[in-house]
Backbone as a chain_set.jsonl record, in Angstrom:
{"seq": "ILSSLSGRIPAKLDDSIHAALETAKAKGEFPAARIKKVLENFVESSVLPQDRPMFRTQLGAIYDVLDRFTGGLKGHEIKLWSNLLEKYEATERMFGGSIEARILTLREQNEDDLDKVISLVLSHIKVPSKAKLVLTILNHIRTKCISVSNAESPLYKVLQDLASLEAKSSTSVSLKPREVLIMGQMPSYEE", "coords": {"N": [[0.841, -1.184, 0.0], [1.931, 1.201, 0.801], [3.865, 1.572, -1.169], [2.296, 2.071, -3.408], [1.201, 4.485, -2.709], [3.328, 6.152, -2.341], [4.191, 8.195, -4.121], [2.161, 9.977, -3.865], [1.982, 10.922, -1.311], [3.459, 13.181, 1.035], [7.056, 13.392, 1.244], [8.195, 13.616, 3.786], [6.259, 12.49, 5.476], [6.178, 9.896, 4.423], [8.791, 9.046, 5.034], [8.644, 9.094, 7.833], [6.742, 7.105, 8.343], [8.057, 4.855, 7.29], [10.237, 4.806, 9.04], [8.962, 4.181, 11.442], [8.068, 1.635, 10.803], [10.517, 0.274, 10.436], [11.606, 0.446, 13.006], [9.789, -1.109, 14.42], [10.109, -3.531, 13.192], [12.21, -4.936, 14.318], [11.09, -5.687, 16.728], [9.103, -7.37, 15.907], [6.392, -6.871, 15.68], [3.457, -5.438, 14.288], [3.28, -1.999, 13.852], [0.681, -0.548, 14.259], [-0.71, 1.341, 15.879], [1.296, 3.23, 16.35], [1.908, 4.147, 13.74], [-0.546, 5.215, 13.061], [-0.626, 7.309, 14.865], [1.538, 8.822, 13.926], [0.515, 9.551, 11.414], [-1.74, 11.094, 12.205], [-0.483, 13.153, 13.655], [0.986, 14.316, 11.593], [-1.078, 15.174, 9.906], [-2.344, 17.055, 11.569], [-0.289, 18.938, 11.931], [0.756, 19.639, 9.398], [-1.13, 19.789, 7.342], [-3.61, 21.762, 5.878], [-6.585, 22.844, 7.578], [-8.986, 22.77, 5.984], [-8.28, 20.979, 4.027], [-7.938, 18.545, 5.221], [-10.013, 16.45, 5.392], [-10.019, 15.523, 2.7], [-7.376, 14.674, 2.448], [-7.296, 12.606, 4.325], [-9.096, 10.866, 3.094], [-7.673, 10.253, 0.823], [-5.68, 8.736, 1.946], [-7.06, 6.5, 2.691], [-6.742, 3.702, 2.307], [-4.499, 3.077, 3.846], [-5.419, 3.794, 6.397], [-7.452, 1.892, 6.634], [-6.016, -0.564, 6.781], [-4.597, -0.049, 9.129], [-6.691, 0.091, 10.979], [-7.604, -2.545, 10.88], [-5.444, -3.896, 11.994], [-5.16, -2.933, 14.571], [-5.035, -4.142, 17.113], [-2.664, -5.469, 16.875], [-0.942, -8.31, 15.42], [-2.067, -10.549, 16.639], [-4.523, -9.546, 17.479], [-5.667, -9.028, 14.989], [-5.831, -11.617, 14.007], [-7.709, -12.718, 15.777], [-9.952, -11.152, 15.143], [-10.32, -11.971, 12.506], [-10.903, -14.769, 12.764], [-13.227, -14.495, 14.277], [-14.956, -13.131, 12.508], [-15.258, -15.039, 10.435], [-16.486, -17.152, 11.829], [-18.788, -15.837, 12.696], [-20.152, -15.427, 10.278], [-20.815, -18.053, 9.578], [-22.445, -18.707, 11.77], [-24.521, -16.823, 11.526], [-25.753, -17.602, 9.153], [-26.546, -20.264, 9.7], [-28.211, -19.949, 11.883], [-30.592, -19.177, 10.833], [-31.764, -21.513, 9.963], [-32.928, -23.258, 11.842], [-35.068, -25.862, 12.917], [-37.813, -26.898, 10.788], [-36.753, -27.225, 7.495], [-38.163, -26.617, 5.17], [-40.146, -24.823, 6.04], [-38.514, -22.74, 6.893], [-37.297, -21.957, 4.497], [-39.518, -21.021, 3.084], [-40.181, -18.864, 4.747], [-37.867, -17.299, 4.443], [-38.138, -16.709, 1.727], [-40.424, -15.126, 1.764], [-39.514, -12.969, 3.296], [-37.54, -11.932, 1.672], [-38.555, -11.112, -0.894], [-37.887, -9.437, -3.005], [-35.269, -10.056, -3.527], [-34.401, -12.804, -4.523], [-32.098, -14.133, -5.155], [-30.48, -13.915, -2.947], [-31.817, -15.586, -1.157], [-31.477, -18.019, -2.46], [-28.681, -18.274, -2.375], [-28.306, -18.453, 0.401], [-29.692, -20.843, 0.995], [-28.269, -22.692, -0.576], [-25.828, -22.455, 0.714], [-26.534, -23.469, 3.208], [-27.117, -26.079, 2.534], [-24.626, -27.145, 2.162], [-23.749, -27.555, 4.734], [-22.474, -29.733, 6.169], [-19.775, -29.795, 5.188], [-19.02, -27.182, 5.773], [-19.245, -27.298, 8.513], [-17.138, -28.974, 9.172], [-14.982, -27.298, 8.548], [-15.447, -25.217, 10.402], [-15.158, -26.637, 12.801], [-12.471, -27.287, 12.59], [-11.339, -24.717, 12.721], [-12.135, -24.041, 15.325], [-10.741, -25.984, 16.776], [-8.166, -25.116, 16.22], [-8.199, -22.628, 17.525], [-8.482, -23.496, 20.139], [-6.152, -25.114, 20.526], [-4.063, -23.336, 20.049], [-4.171, -21.726, 22.16], [-5.612, -19.301, 22.17], [-6.916, -16.516, 23.667], [-10.055, -16.664, 25.142], [-11.399, -15.782, 27.274], [-12.21, -13.216, 27.86], [-15.104, -11.488, 28.204], [-15.919, -9.364, 26.643], [-14.746, -9.676, 24.238], [-14.907, -10.128, 20.688], [-14.637, -12.715, 19.774], [-15.334, -14.306, 21.954], [-18.047, -13.669, 22.143], [-19.072, -14.629, 19.685], [-18.524, -17.317, 19.967], [-20.233, -17.976, 22.052], [-22.659, -17.528, 20.728], [-22.489, -19.495, 18.741], [-22.533, -21.759, 20.355], [-25.125, -21.694, 21.165], [-26.636, -22.507, 19.032], [-29.341, -24.36, 17.725], [-30.176, -26.048, 15.74], [-30.553, -29.241, 14.171], [-28.627, -29.918, 12.331], [-26.466, -28.569, 13.238], [-25.45, -29.6, 15.573], [-22.964, -30.853, 16.184], [-21.251, -28.731, 15.818], [-22.177, -26.923, 17.697], [-21.427, -28.004, 20.114], [-18.623, -27.93, 20.291], [-17.811, -25.135, 20.589], [-18.655, -24.72, 23.21], [-16.907, -26.372, 24.598], [-14.494, -25.075, 23.983], [-14.939, -22.596, 25.204], [-15.118, -23.408, 27.89], [-12.546, -24.436, 28.265], [-11.157, -22.075, 27.93], [-11.834, -20.691, 30.214], [-10.49, -21.978, 32.177], [-7.575, -21.89, 34.262], [-4.265, -21.247, 33.006], [-1.093, -23.029, 32.771], [0.852, -21.195, 33.545], [-0.568, -19.413, 35.111]], "CA": [[0.0, 0.0, 0.0], [2.818, 2.36, 0.862], [4.528, 1.781, -2.455], [1.352, 2.677, -4.339], [0.91, 5.85, -2.265], [4.562, 6.903, -2.069], [4.27, 9.399, -4.931], [1.045, 10.879, -3.56], [2.089, 11.464, 0.039], [4.701, 13.94, 1.209], [8.244, 12.602, 1.569], [8.384, 13.645, 5.234], [5.341, 11.5, 6.033], [6.654, 8.594, 3.963], [9.97, 8.719, 5.83], [8.214, 8.83, 9.212], [6.083, 5.79, 8.358], [9.1, 3.836, 7.106], [11.022, 4.75, 10.272], [8.158, 3.443, 12.421], [8.091, 0.228, 10.394], [11.857, -0.269, 10.701], [11.742, 0.317, 14.454], [8.949, -2.211, 14.874], [10.536, -4.78, 12.563], [13.061, -5.634, 15.288], [10.219, -6.245, 17.761], [8.242, -8.386, 15.312], [4.992, -6.479, 15.849], [3.046, -4.401, 13.346], [3.071, -0.789, 14.665], [-0.516, 0.143, 13.786], [-0.998, 2.521, 16.708], [2.363, 4.218, 16.135], [1.733, 4.738, 12.407], [-1.745, 6.054, 13.121], [-0.232, 8.526, 15.586], [2.378, 9.586, 12.989], [-0.395, 10.134, 10.422], [-2.545, 12.146, 12.818], [0.404, 14.288, 13.942], [1.299, 14.974, 10.329], [-2.293, 15.861, 9.446], [-2.561, 18.213, 12.441], [0.75, 19.96, 11.828], [1.19, 20.006, 8.05], [-2.218, 19.869, 6.365], [-4.58, 22.815, 6.185], [-7.834, 22.275, 8.097], [-9.978, 22.503, 4.951], [-7.798, 19.887, 3.184], [-7.78, 17.336, 6.017], [-10.88, 15.331, 4.972], [-9.555, 15.004, 1.416], [-6.119, 13.978, 2.698], [-7.635, 11.341, 4.988], [-9.699, 10.015, 2.075], [-6.576, 9.821, -0.038], [-4.944, 7.713, 2.683], [-8.058, 5.553, 3.19], [-6.222, 2.333, 2.32], [-3.615, 2.94, 5.011], [-6.261, 3.805, 7.588], [-8.149, 0.609, 6.681], [-5.065, -1.558, 7.29], [-4.303, 0.28, 10.53], [-7.851, -0.295, 11.781], [-7.645, -4.006, 10.967], [-4.335, -4.396, 12.8], [-5.037, -2.122, 15.776], [-4.617, -4.995, 18.223], [-1.49, -6.237, 16.486], [-1.214, -9.504, 14.62], [-2.964, -11.408, 17.41], [-5.847, -8.933, 17.397], [-6.177, -9.249, 13.634], [-6.18, -13.037, 13.924], [-8.963, -12.917, 16.511], [-11.024, -10.55, 14.327], [-10.512, -12.824, 11.334], [-11.642, -15.961, 13.175], [-14.561, -14.076, 14.713], [-15.774, -12.827, 11.325], [-15.598, -16.29, 9.754], [-17.452, -17.886, 12.646], [-20.039, -15.069, 12.672], [-20.849, -15.696, 9.015], [-21.405, -19.385, 9.699], [-23.521, -18.661, 12.758], [-25.641, -16.036, 10.996], [-26.442, -18.413, 8.148], [-27.17, -21.456, 10.281], [-29.258, -19.552, 12.821], [-31.846, -19.066, 10.066], [-32.266, -22.81, 9.538], [-33.36, -24.129, 12.929], [-36.415, -26.388, 12.689], [-38.144, -27.447, 9.472], [-36.073, -26.476, 6.43], [-39.162, -26.105, 4.231], [-40.76, -23.635, 6.642], [-37.502, -21.677, 6.9], [-37.124, -21.463, 3.128], [-40.693, -20.203, 2.784], [-40.038, -17.612, 5.505], [-36.835, -16.506, 3.767], [-38.698, -16.204, 0.464], [-41.338, -14.025, 2.087], [-38.731, -11.839, 3.785], [-36.678, -11.413, 0.608], [-39.266, -11.238, -2.163], [-37.194, -8.662, -4.035], [-33.903, -10.549, -3.736], [-34.423, -14.267, -4.418], [-30.723, -14.628, -5.243], [-30.003, -14.022, -1.569], [-32.429, -16.796, -0.61], [-30.817, -19.159, -3.101], [-27.32, -18.406, -1.838], [-28.41, -18.938, 1.787], [-30.096, -22.253, 0.973], [-27.122, -23.46, -1.068], [-24.843, -22.449, 1.792], [-27.01, -24.381, 4.247], [-27.022, -27.456, 2.025], [-23.225, -27.551, 2.346], [-23.426, -27.419, 6.151], [-21.485, -30.692, 6.677], [-18.409, -29.37, 4.876], [-18.767, -25.96, 6.546], [-19.078, -27.707, 9.906], [-15.756, -29.47, 9.294], [-14.116, -26.122, 8.58], [-15.66, -24.53, 11.679], [-14.542, -27.456, 13.844], [-11.026, -27.114, 12.442], [-11.027, -23.386, 13.271], [-12.29, -24.103, 16.782], [-9.59, -26.753, 17.281], [-7.009, -24.221, 16.14], [-8.342, -21.642, 18.601], [-8.236, -24.179, 21.416], [-4.772, -25.591, 20.654], [-3.133, -22.202, 20.04], [-4.411, -20.995, 23.414], [-6.109, -17.955, 21.918], [-7.717, -16.156, 24.831], [-11.492, -16.49, 24.95], [-11.969, -15.542, 28.597], [-12.719, -11.851, 27.94], [-16.505, -11.465, 27.775], [-16.101, -8.273, 25.686], [-14.083, -10.056, 22.993], [-15.833, -10.6, 19.652], [-14.512, -14.166, 19.683], [-16.142, -14.853, 23.043], [-19.468, -13.493, 21.802], [-19.458, -15.525, 18.596], [-18.504, -18.678, 20.501], [-21.494, -18.152, 22.776], [-23.722, -17.641, 19.727], [-22.368, -20.818, 18.129], [-22.948, -22.747, 21.35], [-26.578, -21.639, 21.328], [-27.329, -23.009, 17.845], [-30.199, -25.486, 18.107], [-30.54, -26.866, 14.586], [-30.015, -30.588, 14.205], [-27.432, -29.95, 11.487], [-25.392, -27.82, 13.896], [-25.173, -30.127, 16.913], [-21.525, -31.063, 16.408], [-20.624, -27.416, 15.901], [-22.587, -26.212, 18.913], [-20.742, -28.579, 21.27], [-17.211, -27.542, 20.312], [-17.606, -23.825, 21.22], [-18.798, -24.865, 24.662], [-15.635, -26.922, 25.064], [-13.474, -24.024, 23.877], [-15.23, -21.605, 26.246], [-14.757, -24.001, 29.184], [-11.077, -24.479, 28.312], [-10.705, -20.698, 28.072], [-12.074, -20.237, 31.583], [-9.561, -22.664, 33.087], [-6.278, -21.202, 34.328], [-3.178, -21.881, 32.283], [-0.011, -23.478, 33.646], [1.54, -20.028, 34.082], [-1.405, -18.772, 36.127]], "C": [[0.881, 1.24, 0.0], [3.487, 2.62, -0.476], [3.584, 2.414, -3.463], [1.037, 4.124, -3.982], [2.155, 6.728, -2.159], [4.695, 8.171, -2.904], [3.204, 10.42, -4.589], [1.071, 11.424, -2.143], [3.415, 12.203, 0.172], [5.86, 13.044, 1.675], [8.476, 12.532, 3.076], [7.504, 12.586, 5.908], [5.788, 10.094, 5.662], [7.855, 8.14, 4.787], [9.591, 8.368, 7.272], [7.556, 7.454, 9.324], [7.115, 4.677, 8.218], [9.973, 3.708, 8.353], [10.273, 3.968, 11.349], [8.146, 1.954, 12.09], [9.442, -0.424, 10.692], [12.078, -0.479, 12.195], [10.976, -0.905, 14.959], [9.385, -3.554, 14.298], [11.389, -5.598, 13.532], [12.221, -6.303, 16.376], [9.309, -7.347, 17.218], [6.763, -8.092, 15.437], [4.656, -5.378, 14.856], [2.659, -3.156, 14.147], [1.857, 0.029, 14.226], [-0.775, 1.424, 14.571], [0.035, 3.618, 16.476], [2.207, 4.904, 14.777], [0.509, 5.644, 12.384], [-1.435, 7.38, 13.814], [0.632, 9.412, 14.687], [1.496, 10.275, 11.955], [-1.179, 11.297, 11.011], [-1.705, 13.376, 13.161], [0.744, 15.053, 12.673], [0.105, 15.773, 9.827], [-2.519, 17.132, 10.257], [-1.544, 19.321, 12.188], [1.015, 20.457, 10.411], [0.081, 20.161, 7.009], [-3.202, 20.945, 6.813], [-5.904, 22.192, 6.632], [-8.865, 21.946, 7.012], [-9.566, 21.342, 4.035], [-7.713, 18.55, 3.921], [-8.715, 16.197, 5.607], [-10.42, 14.699, 3.648], [-8.266, 14.191, 1.596], [-6.373, 12.623, 3.364], [-8.278, 10.367, 4.009], [-8.632, 9.443, 1.153], [-5.775, 8.696, 0.626], [-5.869, 6.644, 3.265], [-7.551, 4.128, 3.271], [-5.314, 2.098, 3.521], [-4.439, 2.903, 6.291], [-7.019, 2.485, 7.744], [-7.246, -0.48, 7.259], [-4.768, -1.311, 8.767], [-5.46, -0.099, 11.446], [-7.922, -1.81, 11.957], [-6.58, -4.566, 11.892], [-4.126, -3.59, 14.079], [-4.553, -2.942, 16.961], [-3.385, -5.816, 17.919], [-1.888, -7.45, 15.659], [-2.189, -10.432, 15.328], [-4.39, -10.862, 17.366], [-6.478, -9.126, 16.037], [-6.606, -10.701, 13.467], [-7.516, -13.306, 14.611], [-10.137, -12.336, 15.731], [-11.35, -11.427, 13.125], [-11.315, -14.066, 11.691], [-13.062, -15.604, 13.585], [-15.471, -13.817, 13.52], [-16.182, -14.09, 10.591], [-16.664, -17.066, 10.53], [-18.799, -17.171, 12.702], [-20.835, -15.339, 11.408], [-21.523, -17.061, 9.052], [-22.613, -19.337, 10.62], [-24.741, -17.915, 12.22], [-26.442, -16.836, 9.97], [-27.198, -19.555, 8.804], [-28.249, -21.13, 11.293], [-30.613, -19.491, 12.11], [-32.5, -20.41, 9.799], [-32.559, -23.763, 10.686], [-34.777, -24.596, 12.657], [-36.583, -26.926, 11.279], [-37.528, -26.594, 8.363], [-37.076, -25.887, 5.44], [-39.804, -24.823, 4.757], [-39.779, -22.463, 6.633], [-37.286, -21.094, 5.51], [-38.306, -20.592, 2.733], [-40.624, -18.854, 3.505], [-39.008, -16.708, 4.845], [-37.351, -15.929, 2.454], [-39.629, -15.036, 0.71], [-40.574, -12.778, 2.532], [-37.93, -11.174, 2.678], [-37.329, -11.57, -0.758], [-38.532, -10.541, -3.304], [-35.825, -9.233, -4.397], [-33.865, -12.066, -3.538], [-33.03, -14.871, -4.56], [-30.125, -14.802, -3.846], [-30.544, -15.288, -0.926], [-31.729, -18.029, -1.169], [-29.42, -19.358, -2.536], [-27.34, -18.903, -0.394], [-28.765, -20.422, 1.837], [-28.942, -23.123, 0.483], [-26.02, -23.53, -0.018], [-25.248, -23.439, 2.881], [-26.916, -25.841, 3.793], [-25.613, -28.004, 2.228], [-22.794, -27.488, 3.82], [-22.458, -28.492, 6.653], [-20.035, -30.273, 6.387], [-18.057, -28.08, 5.613], [-18.54, -26.302, 8.013], [-17.664, -28.241, 10.131], [-14.778, -28.303, 9.384], [-14.229, -25.397, 9.92], [-15.029, -25.318, 12.819], [-13.018, -27.361, 13.794], [-10.588, -25.769, 13.009], [-11.102, -23.408, 14.791], [-11.166, -24.916, 17.425], [-8.329, -25.899, 17.268], [-7.034, -23.2, 17.278], [-8.01, -22.285, 19.946], [-6.769, -24.564, 21.578], [-3.754, -24.456, 20.681], [-3.318, -21.312, 21.257], [-4.779, -19.538, 23.162], [-7.107, -17.632, 23.027], [-9.183, -15.941, 24.459], [-12.177, -16.181, 26.28], [-12.567, -14.144, 28.742], [-14.137, -11.796, 27.366], [-16.792, -10.359, 26.763], [-15.503, -8.601, 24.313], [-15.104, -10.507, 21.956], [-15.788, -12.122, 19.493], [-15.347, -14.843, 20.756], [-17.631, -14.799, 22.682], [-19.904, -14.464, 20.715], [-19.426, -16.983, 19.053], [-19.774, -18.955, 21.305], [-22.66, -18.318, 21.802], [-23.692, -19.007, 19.049], [-22.848, -21.903, 19.092], [-24.455, -22.781, 21.515], [-27.341, -22.076, 20.086], [-28.111, -24.27, 18.206], [-30.59, -26.38, 16.942], [-29.866, -28.225, 14.673], [-28.716, -30.682, 13.402], [-26.239, -29.28, 12.149], [-25.002, -28.399, 15.253], [-23.682, -30.318, 17.168], [-20.797, -29.733, 16.567], [-20.998, -26.707, 17.19], [-21.931, -26.785, 20.169], [-19.309, -28.081, 21.407], [-16.991, -26.146, 20.917], [-17.762, -23.869, 22.74], [-17.502, -25.384, 25.27], [-14.539, -25.855, 25.058], [-13.686, -22.964, 24.956], [-14.843, -22.133, 27.631], [-13.24, -24.035, 29.334], [-10.507, -23.069, 28.504], [-10.881, -20.151, 29.478], [-11.115, -20.869, 32.582], [-8.229, -21.923, 33.118], [-5.209, -21.982, 33.564], [-2.114, -22.344, 33.273], [0.712, -22.3, 34.293], [0.762, -19.376, 35.215], [-1.419, -19.611, 37.374]], "O": [[0.611, 2.208, -0.711], [3.655, 3.773, -0.871], [4.017, 3.213, -4.293], [0.649, 4.907, -4.849], [2.042, 7.928, -1.912], [5.269, 9.148, -2.423], [3.31, 11.587, -4.966], [0.271, 12.294, -1.801], [4.383, 11.875, -0.514], [5.659, 12.071, 2.401], [8.909, 11.499, 3.587], [7.957, 11.875, 6.805], [5.777, 9.197, 6.505], [7.928, 6.98, 5.192], [10.159, 7.446, 7.858], [7.79, 6.726, 10.289], [7.06, 3.677, 8.934], [10.404, 2.605, 8.688], [10.875, 3.185, 12.084], [8.207, 1.112, 12.986], [9.488, -1.563, 11.155], [12.674, -1.477, 12.601], [11.46, -1.642, 15.818], [9.064, -4.602, 14.858], [11.295, -6.826, 13.556], [12.591, -7.359, 16.888], [8.801, -8.166, 17.985], [5.949, -9.007, 15.308], [5.471, -4.488, 14.609], [1.802, -3.235, 15.027], [2.006, 1.194, 13.858], [-1.031, 2.475, 13.982], [-0.311, 4.798, 16.412], [2.36, 6.121, 14.682], [0.524, 6.708, 11.765], [-1.917, 8.436, 13.405], [0.469, 10.633, 14.69], [1.7, 11.45, 11.649], [-1.276, 12.361, 10.399], [-2.156, 14.508, 12.982], [0.787, 16.283, 12.671], [0.252, 16.909, 9.378], [-2.851, 18.175, 9.693], [-1.886, 20.502, 12.223], [1.457, 21.593, 10.238], [0.344, 20.625, 5.9], [-3.574, 21.017, 7.984], [-6.301, 21.141, 6.129], [-9.553, 20.931, 7.117], [-10.412, 20.779, 3.339], [-7.443, 17.523, 3.298], [-8.253, 15.063, 5.483], [-10.434, 13.476, 3.505], [-8.092, 13.146, 0.97], [-5.748, 11.622, 3.014], [-8.03, 9.164, 4.085], [-8.697, 8.279, 0.757], [-5.255, 7.811, -0.054], [-5.505, 5.96, 4.221], [-7.893, 3.408, 4.209], [-5.36, 1.035, 4.14], [-4.19, 2.078, 7.17], [-7.207, 2.009, 8.864], [-7.67, -1.236, 8.134], [-4.696, -2.251, 9.559], [-5.239, -0.56, 12.565], [-8.254, -2.305, 13.034], [-6.789, -5.608, 12.513], [-3.019, -3.569, 14.617], [-3.728, -2.462, 17.74], [-3.087, -6.77, 18.638], [-3.042, -7.587, 15.252], [-3.046, -11.038, 14.685], [-5.349, -11.623, 17.232], [-7.682, -9.36, 15.932], [-7.636, -10.979, 12.852], [-8.354, -14.038, 14.084], [-11.2, -12.953, 15.661], [-12.516, -11.603, 12.772], [-12.291, -14.392, 11.015], [-14.0, -16.337, 13.272], [-16.629, -14.235, 13.519], [-17.331, -14.209, 10.164], [-17.624, -17.572, 9.948], [-19.842, -17.823, 12.751], [-22.058, -15.468, 11.458], [-22.662, -17.211, 8.611], [-23.676, -19.863, 10.291], [-25.874, -18.341, 12.444], [-27.669, -16.75, 9.931], [-28.367, -19.787, 8.494], [-29.125, -21.959, 11.541], [-31.654, -19.727, 12.723], [-33.677, -20.455, 9.442], [-32.446, -24.976, 10.511], [-35.609, -23.807, 12.211], [-35.617, -27.357, 10.649], [-37.755, -25.386, 8.302], [-36.869, -24.787, 4.926], [-39.984, -23.858, 4.014], [-40.174, -21.322, 6.392], [-37.113, -19.885, 5.357], [-38.126, -19.541, 2.117], [-40.97, -17.822, 2.93], [-39.229, -15.506, 4.699], [-37.038, -14.79, 2.107], [-39.627, -14.065, -0.045], [-40.95, -11.659, 2.182], [-37.669, -9.972, 2.74], [-36.715, -12.106, -1.681], [-38.559, -11.011, -4.442], [-35.284, -8.924, -5.459], [-33.368, -12.557, -2.525], [-32.802, -16.003, -4.133], [-29.355, -15.732, -3.604], [-29.814, -15.989, -0.225], [-31.428, -18.969, -0.434], [-29.018, -20.486, -2.251], [-26.48, -19.693, -0.004], [-28.199, -21.17, 2.634], [-28.667, -24.174, 1.061], [-25.355, -24.557, 0.12], [-24.406, -24.161, 3.414], [-26.66, -26.73, 4.606], [-25.437, -29.204, 2.443], [-21.603, -27.38, 4.113], [-21.652, -28.175, 7.528], [-19.171, -30.391, 7.256], [-16.914, -27.903, 6.034], [-17.728, -25.663, 8.681], [-17.063, -27.983, 11.174], [-13.855, -28.32, 10.199], [-13.218, -25.009, 10.504], [-14.427, -24.727, 13.714], [-12.356, -27.355, 14.831], [-9.574, -25.69, 13.703], [-10.233, -22.857, 15.468], [-10.692, -24.567, 18.507], [-7.522, -25.956, 18.195], [-6.012, -22.942, 17.913], [-7.338, -21.683, 20.783], [-6.195, -24.365, 22.649], [-2.687, -24.602, 21.279], [-2.687, -20.26, 21.365], [-4.307, -18.644, 23.864], [-8.033, -18.402, 23.282], [-9.505, -15.143, 23.58], [-13.396, -16.305, 26.396], [-13.355, -13.908, 29.658], [-14.337, -12.033, 26.174], [-17.819, -10.409, 26.086], [-15.734, -7.879, 23.343], [-16.066, -11.195, 22.297], [-16.784, -12.742, 19.121], [-15.999, -15.853, 20.489], [-18.37, -15.761, 22.892], [-20.978, -15.058, 20.805], [-20.217, -17.797, 18.577], [-20.323, -20.055, 21.239], [-23.543, -19.146, 22.021], [-24.738, -19.61, 18.808], [-23.5, -22.86, 18.674], [-25.008, -23.787, 21.959], [-28.571, -22.027, 20.076], [-27.602, -25.144, 18.908], [-31.275, -27.382, 17.145], [-28.752, -28.349, 15.182], [-27.814, -31.44, 13.759], [-25.113, -29.411, 11.669], [-24.286, -27.744, 16.012], [-23.189, -29.985, 18.245], [-19.85, -29.619, 17.345], [-20.188, -25.949, 17.723], [-21.886, -26.106, 21.195], [-18.837, -27.838, 22.517], [-16.055, -25.981, 21.7], [-17.082, -23.141, 23.463], [-17.053, -24.907, 26.312], [-13.758, -25.746, 26.003], [-12.723, -22.488, 25.556], [-14.303, -21.39, 28.451], [-12.708, -23.705, 30.394], [-9.485, -22.898, 29.169], [-10.154, -19.246, 29.888], [-10.943, -20.368, 33.693], [-7.802, -21.382, 32.098], [-5.247, -23.21, 33.488], [-2.219, -22.082, 34.471], [1.137, -22.385, 35.445], [1.348, -18.852, 36.162], [-2.068, -19.249, 38.355]]}, "num_chains": 1, "name": "protein.A"}
C-alpha cells in the first residue's frame, strides 16, 4: 500500500512511516498505533484544516489496514476468526427447525432478492463441509491458546452464539464452542 501511495504522500510522512516500520521490525509487531499517531500528527501539523478530509480520504487504504491491525497480529487473527465464525452462525441460525418452513419464511422476507435466498439455501445445504471447517477453526483456537476468557471479545461473543445453535445440522458445531469456552475459563499453567 505504501509503495502505491509513495508518490502521492509527502516525503516527510513517507519517511516517518518507514522509520516506524523499521523500528517495529526488530520487535516483530506491526506498529498500527504508532503509524496512526504519525499520520494524525502529520495531518494536524502540516495539512490545512480545509484539506484534512480530502487527505484522509486519499490515505483511506492505510487507515483501513491500521484499523484491521489495531490490536497487532494477534488482534487481527482474533477478528478474522470471529468474522468467519459469525458468518457461519448467521447463516445457520436461520435454519433451525423445518427447512421447508424456513425457506418459505426466507422467500417471504426477501421477495425482491431471491438470489439471496438461493445463496443462503445453497450455503445451508453444504453445512457438513462448513461444519468441518468450523470445527477445524475451533480446534485451532483451542490448541493455540487464543484467549477467549474476555466477555467483551468478539470471539467470546461468537462462541457463545455458536454454542446456542439449536438446529439438528449444527449439533456437532454447537458442542465444540462450549468446550473451547470451558477451556478458556480454566487457568493456564503459568497462572
